[in-house]
C-alpha positions, 0 to 999 in steps of 0.5 A: 506455498513454495511458488508464493514464497518464491514470488515473495522473495523476488519481491522483497528484493525489490522492496530491499532496495525501497527499504534501504533507499526510504530510510537513506532518504527519510534521514536526509529529509528530516535533517533538512527539513525537520517535522514542519517540512516533512508534515508539508510533503504529508500534505502534497502527497495526500492530495496527489493520492486522493485526486489520482483515487478519483481521477484514475476510474479504478482502471489499474484494478479493472486491468488487472482482474479482466486482463488476468482472467483473458491471459489465463484463457489465451484470449490475447485479442480480448486483452489488447482491447482492454490495454487500449480501453485503459489508456483511453480512459485514462486520458479522458479522466487525467484531463478532466482531473487536472482542469478541475485542480486548475479551476479549484486550486483556491478552496482545495488549498484552503482545504488540503494545505491550510491556506489559499497561499499555496494554491499553485502547489495544487496545480503542480499536483496535477502534474505529480498525478498524472505521472503516477496514474500513467505509472499505475496503468503500466505496473498494472498491465505487467501486473496482469501478465504476472511478470513478477521480476519485472514488478521487482525490477519497477519498484527497485528502479523507482525507489533508486531513481526517485529518491536521487531526483527528490533529494537533489531538488530538495538539496537545492530549493529546501522547501520551496522545492517539495512540490517539484520533488513530489513531481520529480519523484512521480516522473520517475516512476512513469519512466521506469514502469514505461521502459521496463513495460516496453521491454517485457511485452514490446509493441504489439500491435493488434487490430482492435474492432470499435465492437471490442474496444467499446465493450472492453471500455464498458466492462472496465467502466462497470467495474473501475469507478464503483472500485474508485469510489470503494477506494475514495471512501476507504483508502481516499480517508486516510490520504485526506487524513493529514489534512485533519491532523493540520486543523487540529495539531498543526504542520508538525503533528502532519510530520509526526504523523507521517514519520509513523506511517512511513516506517510501518511502510517502509518495514511492512510494504513488501507484504502489501507489495507482494499481494497486490503483484502476486496474489491477486492475479492469482486469486482473480485467474481463480475468481469463479472456484470458490475451492480454489479460492479458499485454499489461496486465501489460507496459503497467502494468509498463512504466509503472511503471518509467518512473514509479518509478526515477527517483523511486527513484533520487532518494530514495536521493540524498536520503535522509539530507536527506529524513530530516532535513527531514521529521522531524529529525536525531533520526531520521537513523539511518533512512537506512539502513533507507530506502535498502535498502528503496528498492532493494527497492521497484523488485522489490516494483512489478515483482512487484505488476504480476504479483501482481494477474493472480494475484488477479484470476484467483482462484488463492487457493491460490497466492496464499496460499502466495506470501504465506506465503513472503514473509512467512516469509522477511520474518521470519526475515531481519529477525531475523537482520538485526537481529541481525548488522546492528542497524537496517539489517538490517530493510532488508536483510531488505526487499530480501531478500524482495522479490527472492524475491518477484519471481522466485516471482511471475514463474515463477508468472504466466509458467506461468499466462498465458504472460507474457513481457516486452518488451525494453523491461521487461526493459532498464529492470528491470536499469538501474534496479536496477544504477543504485539498487545503484550509488548505495547502494555509493557511500554504503557505500564510494565517496569521499565526494566522488563520490556526490552528482554520480554519484548526480545524473547518474543521477537526471538521466538516468533522468528524461531517458529517462522523460519523453521515452518518455512524451511520446512515448507520449502524443503530444506537445503534440498530445495535451495540447492534445486532453487541454485541449480534453476539459476 
């Protein structure tokens, strides 16, 4: 657990910078643009993200999965062929995607942005997609090398530079600059990742035979597109959801929804970052060892629960205050979405620790079916939730989707590698869920005077247990002295 914790701490430093920058920029966005402006930002980001999923062809995930395994075995020439194949696929797919956005800009604008008058912004999102995809390839190459510190620097510098560029554009142009702000933020990510990749790995001049290049390309195409398709029917639904919210609740509804998911992302995103940039390469390297995978899953799940549950309970307790501080009182309708979503994040974190096993073992068909079910559940429950509960129905939909997702992934991974949860993991998942539901229940039907003290007591208890457990796991003061001496 010590090595995982060290990597998580390194990545958390980057996330802390991202959190501070994200909070500051969110406040400025809210004051300058209001719910409507933030809603349109969400629509544009959803469009760019959806286009990126299609055009990305799963190349980034393939580079990490195959690349980490090759580097672990010392196959430098194979990795060189894989890297070159990844860039070739990137340029081919990006060119086709930009052309498609340009040709279909009017119908896409009508479907995703609420009317044909925004068709120019559709084309501009093609440029944002290009920068984002290039940045994704570069960070995937760093991830395959397992350069955790470099990835942390990429995250921190991208947050700082991206926020500075986007806020400068909005300050000058207001609503007219939203699309340019998205492009500027994406360009910042590309520039930072390019510079750090070059610094970390240099220019590796390795001759790649045509046969090796073709073999690497075929490997990426066998793995990538099925993975991208699985993401499209899963994560892609979440990118497309703002368009559904726009149709049902209007542009302000999109702003409230985006505010809720942004708060959860700011406070809890570093755990997902740590899993993607530290845990996934390790799982990929051990993809053929079921016993080792069982150990890694239980170890990662234990850490995720120890870190995640206190933060989820604290955010649940302070949700109304956080929304008002980070945004403004105009965004308070987002609280109900956020509270249900935070409970769903417990199951999301838990299922992700298992889901990386399916990805690392390259079970493309299984992954597609799992994500298809998640996307389908999210769509139909979101539609019903909005109809019955209004904005709060989006949060309830999120919770339902990830409870089902957790159960499905658990059944698959148990069959795949014989996964058995440790007693600690079972107890932490159960206790965290019960505590989160209790806090939410108090806000719905409990006495107003009891909610805050009970919630704070649960937060303090969870945080104390987590800190004491982590302190014991890392070896206490002696371990800290060792870390300081090595530094």
